[in-house]
N, C-alpha and C positions, 0 to 999 in steps of 0.2 A: 504494500500500500504506500503510494507516494505521499508527499507532504500535503498537497492540496486535498487529497482524499481524507487524510487524517484530520485536516481542519474542518472539512465538511462533516465528518463523522462526529467531531467534538461539538460542532454547532447544533447538530441534530439532537445530541444528547442533552444540550442545554435548553432546547426548545420543545421538550415534551410537555404534556399538560401539567404534570406534577412539578417539573423543574421551573416552568414559567410561573406557576402559582406561588411557589416558595420564593422566587426572586422578587416578584412584585409585592409580596407581603413584607419584605424587608424594608426597613427605613434606611434609605441611602444617606450616609453622612456627607456633610459638606466637604468639598475639596479645599485643602489649604496649600496647594502647590504654588499658587500665585503669591501667597504670603511668604512662603519659604524662599522662592526665587528672588523676590523683592529684597528680603533681608540678606540673603547670601551674596548676591551681586553687589549690593550697596556696601555691605560690610567689607568685602575684599577691596572694593575701589577706594573707599574713604580711608581705610587703614593704610593701603598702599600709598595713597596720596601723602599721608603724614610721613611714612617711611621715606618716600622719595624726596619730599621737601626737606626734611631734617637731615637726611644723608647728603643731599646736594649742598646744604649749607655748611657741611663739615662738622656738625655737632657730634657729640659722643653717643655711643650706643645706649647708654642709660637714659638719655633724653628721648631717643626713639622709643624706647620701651614705655617710659612714663606717659608720653603723649599718646602713644598707640593704645595702651590699656585704658587711658582716660577716654579716648574716642570710642573704644569698644563698649564701655559701660554707659557713658553719657549719651552718645549718638544712638547706640542700640536701644536704650531705654526710650529715647525720644521717638524713634521710629515705631517701636512697639506700642507706645502710648498713643501715637497718632493713628495707627492702624486700629487699635482698640476702640478709640473714640469714634472713628469713622464707621467701623462695623457696628458699634452700639447704636449710633444714630440711624443706620440703615434698619436695624431691628426695630427701633422705636417707630420709624416711619412705616415699617411693615405692620406693626400692631395698630397704628392709627388708621392705616388704609383698610385693614380688616374690620375694625369697628365701624368705619364709614360704610363699607359694603353691607355689613349686617343691618345697619340702620336703613340703608336704601332698600334692601329686600323687604324689610318690615314696613316701610312707609309707602314705597311705590313698587310693589311686586310685579305688576304688569309691565312697567317700564324696564325692570331688570330682566324679565323674561324675554322682552323684545331684544335686549342686548345679547342675551345668550343665543337667541334665534339668529341674529345677524352674524355673530361670531361663527356659529356652526355653518351657516349658509356660505360664508366666505371660505370655509374648508371643503365645500362641495356637497353638503347635505341638502337634499331637496325633498319636497312632497311629504309623504307619510313618514319616511325615515327622519326627516328634519323634525316633524311634530313629535315623534316618539322620543328622539334624543333630547329635545327640549324638556319634555315631560319627565324623563328619567332624571336629568340633572337638577331640575327645579323642585323635584319631590323630596330632595334631601338638602336641607339648608347648609350643612357643612360642605357637602360636595359643591353646592351652588356657589358658596363664597370662595372655595378653593379654585373653582373654575374662573371666577371673575378676577381673582388675585393673579393668576398666571396668564390668562388669555387677554384680559383687558388692561391690567396694570403692569404686567411684565415682570412680576416677582418670581424668583426661583422657587421651585417646590419646597426646598429645604433651606431654612435660614442658617446663616453662618454664625458660629459662636464667637463672640468678641474676645473671650479669654484665650481660646485656642488660636485665633488669628493673630492676636498680639504675641502670644507665646511662640508661635512658629516663626514670626518675624524676628523676635529677639534672639531665639536660639540659633537661627541660621546666621544672623548678623554676627554674633559672638564667635560661633564655631568657625565659620568660614573666614570671618574677619581677622581671626587670630593667625591665620596662615601666613600673611606677609610679615608678621612679627616673629614667627617661630624660630627662624635662624638667628635673629638678634638675641632672643631670650636664651636659646641654647648656648650661643657663644658667650653671653654675659655671665650666666649662672653655672654653666657646666664645663664647657670646653676651653674657651678663650683662645682657640687656635683656628677658628674658621677664617679662611683667607679673605673671602668677600661675602659678608652676610647679605649685602644688598643684591648681589648677583643671585644668591640662593633665594632671596625674597622674590625676585622677578620670576624665577623658574617655578617656585612653589605657588605663586599667585596664578600663573598661567595654568598650572596643573589643577588648581582649585576650580578655576572657571571651566576647565575641560571636564572635571569630575561632576560639577553641578549640572552641566549640560547632559552628561551621560545619565545622571539620575533622573533628570526631567524626561528623558526619552522613554523611561519605564512607564510613564503615565500618559504620554501623548503618542499619537500615531506618527512617529518619526524614527528613522534609524539613529542608533546611539551616536555614531560618529558625526552625522550631520548636525544633530542637536548639540554635540560637544563643540564642534567647530563654530557653530552659530553663537553659542554662549561665550566662547573664547574670543571671537571677533568683537562682539558687542562689549563685553567686559574689558577686554584688552584695549579697545579704543578709548573707553572711559578712563582706564588707568593711565594710558599714554597721555591723554589730555591733562590729567592731574599732574603727571610728571613734568610735562612741558611748562605748565603754569608755575610749578615750583621752581624750575630752572630760571624762568623769566623773572619771577619775583626776586630770586636770589641775585640775579644780575642787576635788577633795578635798585635793590637795597644795597648793593655793593658789598655783599658779604664775601 
């Protein structure tokens, strides 16, 4: 059995009546890939910017470490807090919209039925099928509200948890953002014999971008190496801009 036949066989097993019932009964969790990617790339870029700027100015490794760690904690917390508040606001907006839809259904049910009818008609329902679909949806108030939330207002079926979103951003920022500092920390506290910590920082930062891209490929429909190169190109471009700005400011300041 070749690969395509194996894929078809797997898909068939996943679409039996019992398998479909079990899958649809599960509550799908929100995806936090966006939050992780946001924190990971920004953490690596901003920390590398500090490493590049301080190294370019000819300051000691201890200064690199102090400023880098301060950036990891302060900027990481700032990003996580911003993401937390933004996600929380979205949840609050979602709750308000749901209350309004419940009020509309109670106050003007015929008008809300007409909205459902037009939404389904736009999807291709006509005649008795359209009448029956409208009747089924509007016979259950919770289903009715859910339909209006997704189809009319455009909300996702599952709300994003603000604590997990903020946590994912902070964790990714700190973990990946530490990579540009790793060589300096190792050289300062352990070895003292690393020939060029900055060169290692460049290599490790590039590897971090490559790894984040490979991780992303596990969740999206993209080959791992394409995702890795894409993330490396985007993150590397941002890091290069940060480095060039550091060099420019160094020359302007006459350091």
